[in-house]
N, C-alpha and C positions, 0 to 999 in steps of 0.2 A: 407463409413459412417465417418464423422469427428471425431477426437480425443475429441474435446469438447462435442460433442453429446454422444459419449461413455461414457465420464467421468460424464456427468450430470445423464445419465440414471443409470449408475452404482451406484452413490452416492444415488440417489432416492431409488434403491432397497436395498441397505445396510441400509439406513435410516429405511426403513420398517422392516427389519430383526431385527435391533437394537431396535427399539421401541418395538417390540414384546417380545424380550429377556430381556431387561433391563428397560423397562418402559419409553422409550424415552429419556434416558439421556446419550446414548453412543455417542462418538465423535471419529473421525478417522483422521489420519494424513497419506497421501500417498506422499512419495518423492522417486524418482528413483525406482518406482516399489514395494517399500516396505510399509507395512500398519502396524500401531500401534494404537490399540483401546485405548481410554481413557474415563474415567467416572469422572463426576464432573466438576469443572469449573476452578478455578485460576491456581492451581499448574500444571495441565496437559496442559493447554493452554500455560503456560509459557514453558513447555517442548517442545512444538511444535515449538515455535519460536526460542528456543535455538538450535533446530535441523536445522532449516533454516539457523541460524547465522552460525553454523558450516560449512554448505555448502559454504557459501558466503566467510567465512574467509579461508578456507582450501582446497576447491576443485580447482584443476588447472584450470577447465573451467571458474571459477570466479575469478581469480587472478588479473584481470584488472579491477574489478568492484568497482567503488566508488560512482556512483549516480544511485539511484533506484527510479522509479516512481511506484506509486500504483494507479489504476484507477478501474473503475467498468463499467458495461454496462449501468447502470442507477442509479438514486438516491436510497439510503436506502439499498444497498447491502453489506455495511460494509468496503468500501475501507478506510475510515479514521481509523477504528478500527484496520485493518491489518497494516496500516502505522505506527500507534503509537506502536503496539505490536512489529513490526520489529525493529523499532528505539530503543525501551527499551531493547530489547534482544541484539542488537549489543552494546549498551552502557553498557551491563552487563560486558563486558570485560573492566576492570577498566581503562586501558590506551587507549581505543578506543575513539576518538573524533567523536561525532555523532551530525549531524544538521537535525532536522525534520522541514520541510517547509509546511506551509499550502498554496499550490498552488491552492487549490480549493476556488477561490474567489466567486463562484456562491453560494455556501451554506456553508460558514464557520462555524466550530463548535469548534475550539480549545479553544476558551474561556470557554466553558463548559467542555471540556475534559481533559485540561492540568493544573496542579497545578502551574500556573504562573500568575502573575499580567498582566493585560492588557497593552500592550505597542504598539508603532508605528510598523506597518507592512508593507506587500507588497503593499497595497493600498496607504499608505502614501508615499512610494518610487515612486510608479507610478504617484502620484500627485506632485512629486517634492519637497516634505516636509521633506524627510529624505534620508540619504545615505544608501547604502546596509549594511555596517558594523554596522551601529547603530540600525539595525533591530534585531540583534542577542540577544536573551534573554535566560539567564541560567535557566534550569529546574533542580535544584539541587537534588530534591528528586529522580529523574531518572538518574542523571549523564549524562545529554545531553544538547544540546542547541536547541532553536526553533525559528523559524520566523512565526508569526502569519499574519492573514489578515489585522490586524491593525484597526484604528479607523474609517475610512471613506470609502466612495464609490468612486472608480475611474474608469477611462476607463481601461479596461483590455488589456494589451499589452504583449502577451506571449514572444515576442522577448526581451522586456525589462526585464521580469521576468528572462529569461535565462541568460542575461547579468549580472543581480544582483547576480544570483547564481554563475557564472563563476568568478565573482570578489572576492567571499569570499570562495570558496570551498577549496582553498589550506590550510584553517585553520582546515580542518576536514578530517577524514579518510573516512567517509560515509555521504552522503547527501540523505535523504529520502524525496521524494516529494509526498504529497497528492493531487491527481489531480481530477477534476471533471469527470463525466461519459463520456465515449467515444461516446456514441450514441446521447447524448444531445447537446454537445458543441464541437467546433473546438479545444479548449485549449489542450486537451490531445494529439490529433494527431499533433499538433504543438510542444509540449514540449517532447513528447515521443522519438523522434529521437535524441534528444539532451542530453539524459541520457544513461547511460551504459546498462540499461535493465529495463523491465517493468513486474510487477505482475498484472495480470487481475483478478478482483474479480467478481464472480457471485454467485447467491444464488440458490442452486441446486433445491429447491422445489418451486421456485418462477420465476427465470429468464426463459423466452422463449428461446429455443434452438436458434431460429433465431436471437434473439438479441445478444446472445454470439457469434454466427458466424459472424454476422455483425461486432461486435466490434473487433474481432480478424482480420478480413479482413481489417478494417480501419487501425489498427496499422501495419499490414503486408505491407499495400499500401505505407505507409510513411517510411518504413525501420526500424521500431522500432524492437528491440531485446526483444522478449517475453521470460521471464525466465519461467513462468509457470502460471497456474490458481488456484486461491483460491476458493474453493467451500464452501460456507457457507451454512449449512443445516437448521439452525433455525433462528427465528427471532431476537435472540440476537447476531447474526453474530460471533459466534465462529467459527474460520477457521476449516473446517472439512478435507479438502483435499488440498495438494499442489502437483500438477502433471504436469510433463513437457508436453508441447504442441508440441514440435518439435521433 
């Protein structure tokens, strides 16, 4: 039986136990086989991301990591929230230069989620109306930079997006890409092999196991390096589990 299946079923069982014990407000982070339960919302969620940041910054296995993609099996599973949370945690180190990229041009949402004025973005670059360096916008409140989808709609060219990222990535220590769902579009499977690693987000009480398996197989097939799976337990997409897949 696959590790994704085991993780999903375990998360569902833990969710039921936590609901009975704590009134449904318990959350859990698993990383490298360890579990820490959290209650509440903002502070504990931040702690989860800081723990992931520590692994990326200090674990020998991740010493070569600079570009990380976050994707999901399908829409609404919280990939954008995880990407933003990870970028903010990495930027919490004052001298760490972080770029957050809205590479999900199918259903962009940075305009509603980031405290930054609307500016030219990847669509404007793809339309030939902006250069890659001009897309970078500071998000001062979060001590990071971002590239949004932009003003217009353009023909999506993933190879051109990868070229734009390569052109500017030397300005940053980490580049976090928010990608569209794996099972809906080819974008994720084109871009995933071009980054150092991928976090796959699923919702434990909503995502069919078959969809999760299919997404992982699609990423494996193109040679993507899967760091782990983020299991979101509830509709508000608070990451509940980060567990190694391999």
